[in-house]
VMD Tcl script that builds the backbone (N, CA, C; Angstrom):
set m [mol new atoms 171]
animate dup $m
set s [atomselect $m all]
$s set {name element resname resid chain x y z} {
  {N N MET 1 A 70.246 -172.523 40.560}
  {CA C MET 1 A 70.802 -172.396 41.641}
  {C C MET 1 A 72.221 -172.505 41.379}
  {N N LEU 2 A 73.178 -171.814 42.383}
  {CA C LEU 2 A 74.367 -172.107 41.702}
  {C C LEU 2 A 75.163 -172.709 42.942}
  {N N LYS 3 A 76.392 -173.877 42.504}
  {CA C LYS 3 A 76.970 -174.806 43.326}
  {C C LYS 3 A 78.092 -173.828 44.263}
  {N N LEU 4 A 78.379 -173.889 45.305}
  {CA C LEU 4 A 78.928 -173.432 46.422}
  {C C LEU 4 A 80.769 -172.975 45.528}
  {N N PRO 5 A 81.581 -173.503 44.914}
  {CA C PRO 5 A 82.633 -173.196 43.686}
  {C C PRO 5 A 82.393 -171.935 42.907}
  {N N GLU 6 A 80.792 -172.022 42.450}
  {CA C GLU 6 A 80.269 -170.896 41.223}
  {C C GLU 6 A 80.015 -169.539 43.022}
  {N N VAL 7 A 79.710 -169.412 43.774}
  {CA C VAL 7 A 79.633 -168.492 44.511}
  {C C VAL 7 A 81.275 -167.935 44.879}
  {N N LEU 8 A 81.772 -168.938 45.461}
  {CA C LEU 8 A 83.401 -168.463 45.810}
  {C C LEU 8 A 83.848 -167.521 44.915}
  {N N ASP 9 A 83.473 -168.603 43.158}
  {CA C ASP 9 A 84.321 -167.951 42.241}
  {C C ASP 9 A 83.428 -166.165 41.926}
  {N N GLU 10 A 82.467 -165.793 42.225}
  {CA C GLU 10 A 81.982 -164.702 41.770}
  {C C GLU 10 A 82.286 -163.830 42.684}
  {N N ILE 11 A 82.344 -164.419 44.302}
  {CA C ILE 11 A 82.360 -163.256 45.510}
  {C C ILE 11 A 84.600 -163.474 45.452}
  {N N SER 12 A 84.896 -163.545 44.520}
  {CA C SER 12 A 86.436 -163.807 44.976}
  {C C SER 12 A 86.921 -164.316 46.600}
  {N N MET 13 A 86.378 -165.764 47.152}
  {CA C MET 13 A 86.577 -165.515 48.354}
  {C C MET 13 A 87.465 -167.608 48.242}
  {N N SER 14 A 88.273 -167.821 49.686}
  {CA C SER 14 A 88.358 -169.091 49.461}
  {C C SER 14 A 87.516 -169.545 50.058}
  {N N ARG 15 A 87.177 -170.651 50.304}
  {CA C ARG 15 A 86.572 -171.614 51.031}
  {C C ARG 15 A 86.671 -171.611 51.938}
  {N N ALA 16 A 87.959 -171.485 52.503}
  {CA C ALA 16 A 88.097 -171.280 54.547}
  {C C ALA 16 A 87.356 -169.810 54.576}
  {N N ALA 17 A 87.668 -168.671 54.197}
  {CA C ALA 17 A 87.180 -167.675 54.174}
  {C C ALA 17 A 85.773 -167.497 54.334}
  {N N PHE 18 A 85.069 -167.957 53.507}
  {CA C PHE 18 A 83.621 -168.324 53.081}
  {C C PHE 18 A 83.252 -169.366 54.591}
  {N N TYR 19 A 83.398 -170.257 54.570}
  {CA C TYR 19 A 83.375 -170.634 56.012}
  {C C TYR 19 A 83.273 -169.744 56.936}
  {N N ARG 20 A 84.243 -169.501 57.499}
  {CA C ARG 20 A 84.520 -168.963 58.704}
  {C C ARG 20 A 83.863 -167.462 58.667}
  {N N MET 21 A 82.963 -166.873 57.357}
  {CA C MET 21 A 82.120 -165.903 57.866}
  {C C MET 21 A 80.984 -166.534 57.741}
  {N N ARG 22 A 80.209 -167.925 57.139}
  {CA C ARG 22 A 79.305 -168.495 57.367}
  {C C ARG 22 A 78.939 -168.763 58.890}
  {N N ALA 23 A 79.940 -169.018 59.461}
  {CA C ALA 23 A 80.213 -169.470 61.211}
  {C C ALA 23 A 79.666 -168.209 61.987}
  {N N ARG 24 A 80.145 -166.764 61.470}
  {CA C ARG 24 A 79.613 -165.636 61.983}
  {C C ARG 24 A 78.503 -165.116 61.617}
  {N N GLY 25 A 77.656 -165.940 60.388}
  {CA C GLY 25 A 76.123 -165.633 60.337}
  {C C GLY 25 A 76.028 -164.615 59.021}
  {N N ASN 26 A 77.461 -164.703 58.506}
  {CA C ASN 26 A 77.858 -163.064 57.318}
  {C C ASN 26 A 77.391 -163.579 56.245}
  {N N ALA 27 A 77.388 -164.756 55.877}
  {CA C ALA 27 A 77.484 -165.130 54.280}
  {C C ALA 27 A 76.044 -165.441 53.591}
  {N N PRO 28 A 76.190 -165.555 52.388}
  {CA C PRO 28 A 74.599 -165.714 51.662}
  {C C PRO 28 A 74.514 -167.269 52.380}
  {N N ARG 29 A 73.102 -166.933 51.918}
  {CA C ARG 29 A 72.133 -168.093 52.671}
  {C C ARG 29 A 72.715 -169.451 51.546}
  {N N LEU 30 A 72.765 -170.944 52.495}
  {CA C LEU 30 A 73.101 -171.684 51.455}
  {C C LEU 30 A 72.141 -173.123 52.040}
  {N N ILE 31 A 71.721 -173.029 50.922}
  {CA C ILE 31 A 71.140 -174.971 51.283}
  {C C ILE 31 A 71.689 -176.096 50.317}
  {N N LYS 32 A 71.274 -176.949 51.936}
  {CA C LYS 32 A 72.337 -178.238 51.727}
  {C C LYS 32 A 71.020 -179.171 50.789}
  {N N LEU 33 A 71.428 -179.826 49.988}
  {CA C LEU 33 A 70.303 -181.223 49.505}
  {C C LEU 33 A 70.567 -182.285 49.669}
  {N N PRO 34 A 69.684 -182.667 49.534}
  {CA C PRO 34 A 69.412 -184.520 49.639}
  {C C PRO 34 A 71.243 -185.434 49.662}
  {N N ASN 35 A 71.877 -184.651 48.917}
  {CA C ASN 35 A 72.940 -185.345 48.509}
  {C C ASN 35 A 74.429 -184.951 49.238}
  {N N GLY 36 A 74.002 -183.509 49.504}
  {CA C GLY 36 A 74.924 -183.462 51.256}
  {C C GLY 36 A 75.312 -182.291 50.660}
  {N N GLN 37 A 75.155 -181.984 48.846}
  {CA C GLN 37 A 75.586 -180.882 48.274}
  {C C GLN 37 A 75.145 -179.428 48.782}
  {N N LEU 38 A 76.041 -178.896 48.586}
  {CA C LEU 38 A 75.694 -176.682 49.357}
  {C C LEU 38 A 75.113 -176.444 47.432}
  {N N ARG 39 A 73.618 -175.577 47.710}
  {CA C ARG 39 A 73.784 -174.619 46.927}
  {C C ARG 39 A 73.493 -173.521 47.366}
  {N N CYS 40 A 73.274 -172.359 46.616}
  {CA C CYS 40 A 73.118 -171.207 46.514}
  {C C CYS 40 A 71.880 -170.442 45.491}
  {N N ARG 41 A 70.325 -170.098 45.912}
  {CA C ARG 41 A 69.781 -169.385 45.580}
  {C C ARG 41 A 70.047 -168.396 45.042}
  {N N ARG 42 A 70.437 -167.842 43.509}
  {CA C ARG 42 A 71.021 -167.039 42.917}
  {C C ARG 42 A 69.951 -165.191 43.542}
  {N N ARG 43 A 68.921 -165.140 44.018}
  {CA C ARG 43 A 68.624 -163.946 44.747}
  {C C ARG 43 A 68.851 -163.849 45.929}
  {N N ASP 44 A 69.481 -165.275 46.520}
  {CA C ASP 44 A 69.906 -165.160 48.150}
  {C C ASP 44 A 71.049 -164.645 47.782}
  {N N LEU 45 A 71.799 -164.387 46.700}
  {CA C LEU 45 A 73.535 -164.049 46.486}
  {C C LEU 45 A 73.042 -162.770 46.644}
  {N N ASP 46 A 72.281 -161.987 45.627}
  {CA C ASP 46 A 71.793 -160.826 44.796}
  {C C ASP 46 A 71.195 -160.207 46.266}
  {N N ALA 47 A 70.986 -160.782 47.437}
  {CA C ALA 47 A 69.885 -160.418 48.690}
  {C C ALA 47 A 72.052 -159.978 48.961}
  {N N TRP 48 A 72.665 -160.643 49.364}
  {CA C TRP 48 A 73.527 -160.819 49.974}
  {C C TRP 48 A 74.488 -159.448 49.685}
  {N N TRP 49 A 74.670 -159.891 48.297}
  {CA C TRP 49 A 75.282 -158.274 47.857}
  {C C TRP 49 A 75.156 -156.938 48.001}
  {N N GLU 50 A 73.763 -156.986 48.287}
  {CA C GLU 50 A 73.071 -155.698 48.557}
  {C C GLU 50 A 73.216 -155.649 50.129}
  {N N ARG 51 A 72.837 -156.334 50.724}
  {CA C ARG 51 A 73.281 -156.362 52.029}
  {C C ARG 51 A 74.738 -155.613 52.610}
  {N N CYS 52 A 76.305 -156.198 51.945}
  {CA C CYS 52 A 77.117 -155.759 52.012}
  {C C CYS 52 A 77.899 -153.960 51.527}
  {N N GLU 53 A 76.665 -154.180 50.104}
  {CA C GLU 53 A 76.732 -152.316 49.766}
  {C C GLU 53 A 75.858 -151.269 50.869}
  {N N GLN 54 A 74.895 -151.735 51.174}
  {CA C GLN 54 A 74.484 -151.230 52.397}
  {C C GLN 54 A 75.124 -150.750 53.376}
  {N N SER 55 A 76.263 -151.952 53.794}
  {CA C SER 55 A 76.745 -152.116 55.379}
  {C C SER 55 A 77.845 -150.715 54.957}
  {N N THR 56 A 78.339 -150.348 53.365}
  {CA C THR 56 A 79.531 -150.039 53.144}
  {C C THR 56 A 79.475 -148.702 53.221}
  {N N ALA 57 A 78.134 -148.313 52.956}
  {CA C ALA 57 A 77.410 -146.732 52.780}
  {C C ALA 57 A 77.277 -146.040 53.897}
}
mol reanalyze $m
mol bondsrecalc $m
mol representation Tube
mol addrep $m
């Protein structure tokens, strides 16, 4: 599972922009751990990339 900074680095996006996108329901799915940290499964990030590619085609 990827940490949020790793996801932001991979998609080249600021944290603020990511949270705006998340509020609109357009961001990769995140999982909140019991300690409050956020993680993203690789498969969820890959699926998000796929949806982005399809929407631009």
